[in-house]
C-alpha positions as CSV (number, residue, x, y, z in Angstrom):
1,D,0.0,0.0,0.0
2,L,2.8,2.4,0.8
3,Y,4.5,1.7,-2.5
4,Q,1.3,2.5,-4.4
5,H,0.8,5.7,-2.4
6,E,4.4,6.8,-3.1
7,R,4.1,5.9,-6.8
8,S,1.0,8.1,-7.3
9,A,1.8,10.9,-4.7
10,V,5.5,11.3,-5.3
11,F,6.9,9.7,-8.4
12,A,4.0,10.4,-10.8
13,R,4.0,14.1,-9.8
14,T,7.7,15.0,-10.1
15,W,10.6,14.6,-12.5
16,Q,12.6,11.5,-12.0
17,A,16.2,11.0,-13.1
18,V,16.5,7.9,-15.4
19,G,19.9,8.4,-17.0
20,R,22.6,10.8,-18.1
21,A,22.7,13.2,-21.0
22,A,26.0,11.6,-22.0
23,Q,24.0,8.4,-22.9
24,V,22.4,10.3,-25.8
25,E,25.0,12.8,-27.0
26,R,24.4,12.4,-30.7
27,P,21.1,12.9,-32.7
28,G,19.3,9.6,-32.9
29,E,20.8,8.0,-29.8
30,Y,18.3,6.6,-27.3
31,F,17.9,4.5,-24.2
32,A,14.8,2.8,-22.8
33,G,13.8,1.6,-19.4
34,C,11.0,1.3,-16.9
35,A,10.3,3.4,-13.8
36,C,7.5,2.6,-11.5
37,Q,6.2,0.0,-14.0
38,R,6.0,2.7,-16.7
39,P,8.2,2.1,-19.8
40,Y,10.0,5.2,-21.1
41,V,12.3,6.1,-23.9
42,V,14.8,9.0,-23.8
43,L,16.4,10.2,-27.1
44,R,18.2,13.1,-28.7
45,D,16.2,14.2,-31.7
46,Q,17.6,15.3,-35.1
47,T,17.7,18.9,-34.0
48,G,19.7,18.0,-30.9
49,A,16.9,18.4,-28.4
50,L,16.6,15.9,-25.5
51,R,13.2,14.2,-25.5
52,A,11.4,11.6,-23.3
53,W,8.2,9.7,-23.9
54,A,6.2,6.8,-22.7
55,N,7.7,3.8,-24.6
56,V,4.4,2.4,-25.9
57,C,2.6,2.8,-29.2
58,R,-0.9,4.3,-29.0
59,H,-2.8,1.6,-30.9
60,H,-1.4,-1.6,-29.4
61,A,0.4,-0.4,-26.3
62,A,3.5,-2.3,-27.6
63,E,7.0,-1.4,-26.5
64,V,8.5,0.7,-29.3
65,V,12.2,0.2,-28.5
66,Q,14.3,-1.8,-26.1
67,G,17.7,-1.2,-24.6
68,C,19.8,1.5,-26.2
69,G,21.2,2.4,-29.6
70,R,20.8,4.8,-32.5
71,L,17.9,5.2,-34.9
72,T,16.3,7.7,-37.3
73,E,12.7,7.2,-36.3
74,L,10.5,5.5,-33.7
75,V,8.4,2.8,-35.3
76,C,5.8,0.6,-33.8
77,P,6.7,-3.1,-34.1
78,Y,3.2,-3.8,-35.4
């Protein structure tokens, strides 16, 4: 019960550190993970901006990427 309370009252309402900017130095680099049972992906876009999203597609809720690497676009596995 305490974990569920902390998850909704603390973690869901504040920014959480999940990695380092050095992990995504170049455009297209990404890393994925899971925090509080919510999958995320962090990437450096083509303009050099740092971005983070839920790592699920909207139509199947499938995990879009795994691990880390470099890509040119996020594509649903379906």
